[in-house]
N, C-alpha and C positions, 0 to 999 in steps of 0.2 A: 503492498499498500504505500509505502512510503517513496518508493521507487516511482510509481507512480504519481505522484503528490508533484515532488519533483520537476519529472514528465514532464507536469499542465504546464506547470509554473515556467519551465523554460519554454515549453510550448508558446505560452502568455507573452514574455520576454521577449521574444523570434518576431511575434506577430507587434509586436510595438517597435522595435527597430525595419521590421518592411515595413508600418507604417508610413516609417519616418524617412527612405530610402521611398516610397513612392511621391511622399509632398517634394522630393529632390524632384523627382521627375515632373512632377507635374508642377514646378514651381519653372523652371529653369528647360521645362519643353516652351517650341513655341505653339505650339496647336492648342496650349492650357488656359492660352488671350481668350478663353471662351465659356471660363470658367468666370465663375461669380465670384468675385470681390471679396466679400467676404470666405470664404470658400481658400483662396491665395495667399490672402494672410494669417487663415488659420494653418496653412502650409509651410508660411513660413516661420510663424511663430514657434511648430512643429517640428524645423528644420531648425532654429536659432536654437532650441532647445534637446537637439539630436548635436549637436558642435557643428555643424556648416552652413557656416557662415555667409560662402557665396550664394548658396540655396536662398537662407535667410537674407539675405542683400534684396536680390535679386528679385522675390516674390513680394519685400515692403516694395521694393516700387514700383512693381506690376500694381501694384493694389493703389501707390500714389498717385503712377498712370490714370487708371480708371477714374480720378474724380469722384468718387463714392463720396457721400454730403456726410456719410457718419465712419466708414473705414479708411479711406482719403489718409484725414488727419491722425487715424491713430497706429495706423500705420508708419506714418511722417513724424510723432514720435517713440515709436520700435526704433528708427532706423535710425532716428537722431538719437538718442539716446547709447545704442550700437554704436556707431561711428566712432563717440563718444569715446567708452573704450576700448575702442582701438585707434585711441589720438588724431583720428580724423579731424580736427576742431572744422574745416570747412567745407566737411560733408556735413557735418554734426548741425553747423551751425543754418544749413541750407535746406536743411530736412526738419528743422524745429520750426523756420521759418515758412516751408508749406502749412503746415497744422497750424502757428498763427494767421498767416494770412485765410484758417478758415474758419474762423469768427465761431470753431465750435465750440458748443457749450463749456466741455470738460475739457476739450483736447486746448484748446491755443491755447489758457491759461497755463495746460501743465506743458505744454511748450515754451513758454513764455519764461516760468521758473527756471526750467533746467535747463535754459539759454541764458540767464541772468548767473547761475550757476557755472555754469561751461565755459561762459564769460569773463567770469571773476579767476577760478582757476590758472585763465589762459591770461591774468595781468591788467584785460578790458575792462575797466573800473568805470567809468561813462558810457560806454553799451551795456555794460551787465547794469548798471542801475535803469537803465531804461526798458529792459528787460521785463525784469521781479517789479518796474512799476506797469504794467502793461498788467502783469498775472495782480496787481492789488486792484487795478481798475476794475480786471472786473467783476471783482465782487461776489467771486464763487464764494461759496459757502467752507471750502475747507485748504481750496487753492491762493485763494488769495490772505488769510494769513500766515498762510505757511511761508509765501514771496513775503507779505508786508517784512516774518522776521528772520527772511533771509536778507532784505533790503535792508533793515536792521545793522543786520551783524554789521553790514558794508559800510553801513555810510560807521561803523565804530570805527571802522577797519582806517577807512580812510580818511580820519580826523574830524569827520563831520558831525558834530556833538550835538548843536539844537534838531538835525535833522534825524538821528540815529534816536529820541529822548521819543518826539512825536511820532516815530515809528516803533521803535517798542513799547509805544500806549494807542497806538493805535490794534497794535497786533493783541495785545492785555483786552484794550478794548472786548477788541471780538468773541474773547468766554470761549476759546474753541479748547477742543478738553486736552491737544495736542501742542499746540503752539499759543496759548494765550500761557499756559507756566513759563512757557517755555523763555517767551519774552519776558515774562515777570521776572526774570533769572537777569538777564540784560540789561534790563531797565534799574533790578537793584541796585547793581553792578555802577553802571554808571551815573545814579542821584549818591555811591554812598562816594565813587569816587569823585564828583565834588563837592562831597563836604555837609549834604544833604542827608543824613543823617536818619530823621524823621519817615521821609520818602523812598530811603532804599530800605527799612525798614517793613512801609507796610507793601513794597514789594517783594520784597522777598516772602512774607505773610502768602501772596495771593500765590503762589508756588506753590507752598507749604500745604495750603488747605485743598490743594489742585488735588493731593494725595497718590499724582503720581510717582510714584516710590524714586526715581531718582533724578526729578528737580526737586523732589523733599530733601535729598542727603542732599542733593548743590546747593539748594538755596539753604539750608540749615544752616549747612557750613559756613556758603559766604554771610550770614546776620552772625554766627558767631564771629568771625573774626571782626566783622563789621563794632560785635558791641565788647569784645574785647581792647578792641581800638579803640572806644569809648567809654572807655572807664566803669564799666558794666561787669564786672566776671561772674556775678551772677546767673545772668543773660546770657555770657558766651557758656557756660557751663551744660544750663539748660539746651543748647543752641546745636552744639558739638553732640550732646548726650542726642538727641533726638538724628543725631549725622548719624550718629558708632548704629541706631537703633533701627535707622533705616538702610540696609545691608548697600553694600553698591564696592565693587572693586578699588576706585580710587577715592571713590569721597568716604568712605567709610575710615579708610588708614591713614587717610590725612586726618581726618576730627578726632583718630583719636589721638592720632603725636600731637598736634595741639591743643588738644586737652591735658594730656603731659603739662606740656611746656605751663600752661595757665596754670595749673594747680601743684605745681613744683613750687609756686611762692608761698604752698601754704606750710605751715609748721607743720603737718601731717603728709609724709609724702606718698602715704600709703596708694591712692588712688592716682596721684601721679605716676606710680613705677607703675599697679596694675594697666593706664591708659597706653602707657611706651609699650606692655607687656603686647598688647591686645594691636598691636600699630605694628610690632614685629614679627607676631606672629602670623602678619597676613601676609609676610614675603614679598611685596609692595618693591617695586624697583627706586623710589621714588624715597618712601617716606616710613621704610623698615629701618635704612640707613641712620635718617633723621632722628628718625624714635631712639634707634639702640644710643644714639648720641647723645640722648637726651638723660635717657635710662642712665647711661654713664659719668655725667653730671650729678648725678643723682647719689650717684655713689660714692662719687669721689667727695662731693661734698664732705658725706656723710665717714671720709675717709673708711671707705671699704675698698681696700685697694684690690680683691681677687677679683670682685664684681663690676668696682670701677673697667680693669684692665682685657675682663673677659668682653664687655661691651661694646672698647676702646676697638680689641683689635675685631668683634663681630664686623663694625662700620666700615675698618681696614679691607676684610674681607671682601665687602661692596666695591670696593674701587670706587665708588659713587664721586664724579668731581669735586664736589664740594664739603660734602660731611668728613670723606675721607680723609685731605688732608689737616681739618680741623681734631677729627681723633688722631693721627700720625701726631700731631703740636702736643695733645692736650695728654696722651697715651706717655708721650716724652717727659710731660710737667714733672705728672706719675711716678715713673721712671726717677724718675732721677732726687725729689722727694725722697723715697724709700732709699738710695742708695743705688740704684743698678744704673752707674752711667756707661754702661755699655750696653743694657738695653736701651737708656735715653735717647745715645749716639743715633745707632740705628731708626729711631721711632724720626727724631728730626729730618734722618734723611729723607725717609718717606716723604714725610714734609715739604723738605725740598726740590728731591725731584717730579714730586708733583704737578710745577711749574702754578701753582693755585697763585694768583696775584698778590693775595697778602699773604696766606698762611707760609704759602714754602720760605717767602721774608722774615717771615717771624722762626721761622725752625730753623732760620740761616745762623740770625741771630741766637736763636737759644745756644745752639749748636758750638759755636764762636762763642758763644760765653762757659759752656760745660770742656772747650778745648782749654781755654788762658782759666780757668781752675785747676790744672792737671796740669799746667806750666809745659802745655804745646803752644806754645807762640805761634810758628808757624799754621799749624791746622784752622787755628782763631782766626787769625788773617789772612785768610783764604774764604772761610763762613763769612768774615765781617764786609769782607767785599762782596757777598753773594747778595748781600743784604740793604746796601748803600740805595740801590733803586727802588728798593721798595716805595711803593703807591700808600702807604702808613708814613706820615712822614716825622712820627717820635718813632715807628724802628728804623728810617730811615739815617738820621740825626744823630743817635746813639750810634748805628751803626760806622759812622762814619769819625764822631769822636774818640771810637772805642779808636779804629784805627791809628790817626791820629796821635797818638798818646803809644800804641804800638811801635808805630814811624818813629816814635821822638819829638814828635810833634809838637 
């Protein structure tokens, strides 16, 4: 029975493949021009799904040539999307324009929004704005809010803040279940950057109230950052916790790490350690090492050398371009204080080798002082020379003075 079942499954798969092949032949056969546009369009879709791009393009173009009021614009959108994925910007743009010119109630605004995204990716901001505006002006219940949001993002990226605010507000006012919450976050970010805390809080709350998990977690995270920066640690804590409690692969560990730093200022470090550990356990490429650094600082301040060293080394293992050099510098300080000068020199060298604009020069200065204390003036001189070009003025000045003293100046 099992063999018979597999045979029937195999026959079914062969039937699908044979059907797709037949679709290819029909779509490319000159005699198929007598087929109804709907049939040719469906064959083109089947060809595209089966991986025969040439037959799909031919079928879509044949459908477009039919000038059918329904299927021609639909085929034009499909062809435009297909060509865009293939990198044919000119061809995609022409196909989308066919759909736009059809004034089809659904496909014209869809094509306009897709064209806007294509032109934005191609660096043609002005034409992208015009395309998005066409979709906005269509007042389509789904595509107009989407295009309004996309237009607002583009306006933000091009620095037109007032127009971006207006577009975000328009998208929020659409009350679209998907695009209004996304726009509310964009609006909140813009208002927060402008210093309008009340407006930003209200905008983030719109996204939170949408109960869409992705927007809830992002808005709660951003709200936490806003409140932490404006002197409301309790509100920030609640917002971060909401982001943590709304699982998201990026926002949850981000919020956990930030919550750890917020709680690190409290006398009882228990909750801070828990928050840092949650971010670490996520394994997130950005926020796990950030949280490990924070945890290391907690243990460092508590003079728990083994735990601090373990946390710092975890950051070093991540090779994060920002946090690893900082952890190396801190590890050097920790090891030097405990009398492990060899380990300290190695840690400072890691910071130096990172080439980080700030931590490398600080590591060089610390290494120079360590060499100087050990009586190695040549080693100290070499390290101080690495620190004199530091963007950190105090580090550069100290290294320069140390060199002058070594040189007898």
